[in-house]
C-alpha positions, 0 to 999 in steps of 0.5 A: 437476450442479447445477440451478436450480430455484424453491422450488415445485419443491423436494421431500423427497429433494432435495440442496440445494447453494445457496440465493438468500440467505445460510444465516444468513437461514434456520433452517438452518446450512448451504447444503448439506443434503438435504430430509428433511421437508416442514417444511424445505421450509416453513421455506425458503418462510417465509425468503423462499427463491425459487430454489435449486440442487440436485444432479441426476442427470447421465444425465437433467438435464432430468427433475429426478431427484435423485441420494441424498445423497452420502456425502461430505456425511455425511463433511463432517457428522461431528464431528472428535473421535475416538470416545470413549475410556475416562475417564482415571484420576483423579489428584491436582491437583498431579500434573495441574498440569504437564500442565494448564499445558502444555495451556493454553499449547498452546491459547493458541498454537493460537488465536493461530495460528488467528485469524492463519490466518483474517485472512490467508485461510488454512484453519483448521488443525482437526487441531491445534485438535482435538489441543489441545482433546483435551489439554484435555478429557483433563486435566479428565477426569483431574482436574477443578480443575487445568486450571480453576485455570489459568483465572484466567491473563489478559493485558490486551494479548492478552485475545481469545486468553486469553478463548478459552482460559479460556471453553473450559476453563470450558465443558469443566468444566461439561460434565464436571461435567454428565456429558458423554461425551468426544465431547460435551466435544470439540464443546463445547471446540472450539466455545468455543475458536473462539467469537470467531474472527469478531472477525478480521473487525472492523476493528481500529480497533473491535476495539481501541478504548480505551474504550466503543463508541458505538452504531453501533460496537457494531452493528459489533462484534455482527457477529463472531458471524455472521461466526464462524459463516460462517468455521466452517460453511465449515471442512471436518470441523465439524458443526453442533453445533460452531457453536452456541457461536458463534452463541449465546454472546451469546443470552439466555434471555429473548430479548433477546440477539443476533444472533437474539434466540432465547428459551431454547426455541430455544437449545441447552445448549451455548449456555446454557453458552457464555453463562455462561462467556462473561460470567464470564471477561469480567467477571473480566478487566481491559479498557481500559474497565473494571477486572475484578471479583472472581470472588466478585462475578461469580458474584454477578452471574451469580446476578442475571442468572439471577434476571432470566432473561437466563442460565439460573439452574440452569446458573448453580448448576451452574457455581458448583459447578465454580468453587467459592463462592470460585473460585481466585484469590480473595483473602479475609480469614480470621476471624483477620485473616490474608489469604489466597488460594485455591489450590484448592476443596474440592468436599466443603466449598465454603466451606472451600477450600484457601488460601495464607496471605499475611499473619499475624494482624497483617497482616504479609506472610509471606516465603512463603505457607503452604498451609492446607486449611481443611477439614482444620484441627486447631486451635481455633477453626478459621480461617473466611473472613470477607470477600472482598477486592479484591486490588488494595486490599490490595496483593496480586497472587494471580497472583504466589503461584499461579504459583509454586505451578504451576511 
């Protein structure tokens, strides 16, 4: 049974069931946890907790004796991911594309359903979320670039859904690059897919405002972080590690972010990754108040943010290795005057990606795009990338060509 006690009565070994304030005002990610150290008690004191509910022995409620942490608590705190499995065999980019496209489409449907469920007061279907994240993780383990190449897919009127999927894919790719085991990939990918779930609790007139936010509106919008963490913290099966992308994707390493202005020393690697992929996908997306920047320009922006101490500079460099110096979908002008679209990056030669030639040397549009691996040319002089182009200024839509390649 529960018993209300004062903070001065709290001892190591007691199982906390409820605090007299929101857990968001404390350093703990949950209301329910077992006290394992005097430091935890001190942190509750410092957070202003005065009274709390603890689980007591039914046989002697007045004695204050404490039942050991329940096994059910351990079950709740376990990750939803299945045990780690052997890495799938690496398969060619083109062979993986159909499975990647299927995983991408499923993820978009699942995050849309998840947000609808939260709006309607229904529980999140974590089994479906786990299944689709597992599909994405396995695709990236089989072929690191196929699914990542689809993260360029965006749709203006469904930004939140596409953004959730794209950031999950990009985070999974970074995690794979950093050597994460499948279990950690599942945690990171799930956290990123759900990182904006709190937007379901933001008034629609603010969420869908066709323009920049006023100061007061932005303060309301920032609430989506804590509301999202509240939603996920009450979802059975999610351990604390799943919440970090939600809580930390707007934090900055110099302590200027929100909601808690935590410096780098207090941020998780998941949170540092989340901040980078969130910025990258947001800045490269068309929004009602700004046109998306090119991938190359956005990478330059991330470098600048890293140099200024807003995001982790070392992780930005790792991110560039994942998406390439010329990310998929980049529109480039070659040394010959031809215009091309980057189709696939070459990790062994980042400056020489695989491209689709869209125009000839005279600038005339080709009847069909021509594949060219810049790193495997036989002609001399070899073609090289001379300029990065804004596709809108040259009347080219990279999606028109790349979508044909992936169908």
